[in-house]
C-alpha positions, -999 to +999 in steps of 0.1 A: -063-783+562-033-761+571-031-725+560+001-703+561-020-674+574-037-692+602-021-681+634-029-687+671-008-662+692-013-681+724-037-704+741-054-675+759-059-652+729-084-657+701-073-670+667-061-644+642-067-656+607-059-644+572-077-666+547-085-665+510-121-655+503-124-679+474-115-712+492-145-732+505-124-743+535-121-706+546-158-701+554-160-724+585-126-711+597-137-675+595-169-684+614-149-702+641-124-673+644-152-648+648-169-669+674-137-671+694-137-633+697-174-630+703-174-655+731-152-631+751-180-605+754-198-601+787-231-621+791-260-601+777-236-575+762-252-562+730-234-567+697-229-538+672-215-543+637-200-512+622-194-515+585-170-487+574-165-473+539-181-453+511-202-463+481-183-437+461-151-458+458-151-494+444-124-506+468-137-488+498-173-500+494-166-534+510-179-523+544-212-508+531-217-539+509-213-561+539-237-539+559-264-540+531-261-578+529-265-581+567-294-558+566-313-583+544-308-610+570-324-615+604-304-591+625-322-596+658-290-606+675-270-575+666-273-538+658-260-526+624-243-494+614-232-487+578-249-498+546-248-486+510-278-464+517-264-450+549-226-455+549-203-449+578-173-431+564-146-406+572-169-376+573-195-390+597-175-417+616-171-397+648-208-388+648-218-424+642-196-437+670-210-411+694-245-423+684-235-459+690-221-451+724-252-432+734-276-460+722-254-490+732-229-478+758-217-513+767-217-528+732-193-554+719-183-537+686-173-556+655-158-534+628-157-543+591-135-524+566-115-527+534-077-524+535-048-525+511-018-548+514+009-567+495+001-582+461+003-617+475-023-608+502-051-594+479-082-614+484-075-624+520-100-619+548-085-611+582-102-616+616-083-599+645-088-587+680-088-551+688-099-521+668-095-514+631-079-481+621-100-467+593-083-446+567-048-458+577-041-470+541-048-435+528-031-416+556-063-404+573-063-398+611-096-414+622-107-429+655-101-466+659-132-488+659-141-522+674-134-547+700-126-570+671-125-564+633-127-581+600-109-566+570-107-576+534-075-569+515-090-555+482-059-542+465-022-533+467-010-506+490+020-483+491+015-461+461-013-438+450-038-454+474-068-433+464-063-442+427-058-479+436-091-479+457-110-462+428-097-489+404-103-520+424-124-547+408-160-547+420-162-584+413-136-591+440-151-567+465-186-581+461-175-617+465-155-608+496-184-589+510-207-620+506-183-642+525-177-617+553-214-610+557-224-647+557-196-659+580-201-630+605-238-634+606-234-672+612-209-665+639-230-640+658-262-661+656-244-692+668-227-673+696-260-658+708-278-691+707-250-707+727-255-680+754-293-686+753-290-724+756 
């Protein structure tokens, strides 16, 4: 099936996808896109998943929701930072990144975060190479995170962003978190098993 938001920049770069969370066909495509990024890590390089956001804002709790769902799975293949109980957010992000660098200095880091976008993009899950820029939607200057990242577009950006995040539908955020967590977990497990084979 063809999607307008499925892009392959070049044969040497991993696939960048923007796919609707509520389409069954999106799930395997998100898994495959994540695996393309993960396979570029060095052999035996540990994997760290950093789920960014706060449980104090409906729109911004996507990351901690993903982290809490991952925490209930078998996480032997990766290290997890950021859950509803212990979120990684603007106040402690620098400290958590320093902790990660001390514990796993050579880690392949996968960042997960919520973002705002155009009205036609709400509900899309993005998988991209390079770091995510936390807080960019609300004009915060925070350090970039990740060798790759997954973001969920939870609401419309461009005007009164804090208010928009506070008034985002929890139903949307929870459903997106389920898809992101499940697909990311599958991608990591499959990639690690491929290395071990």
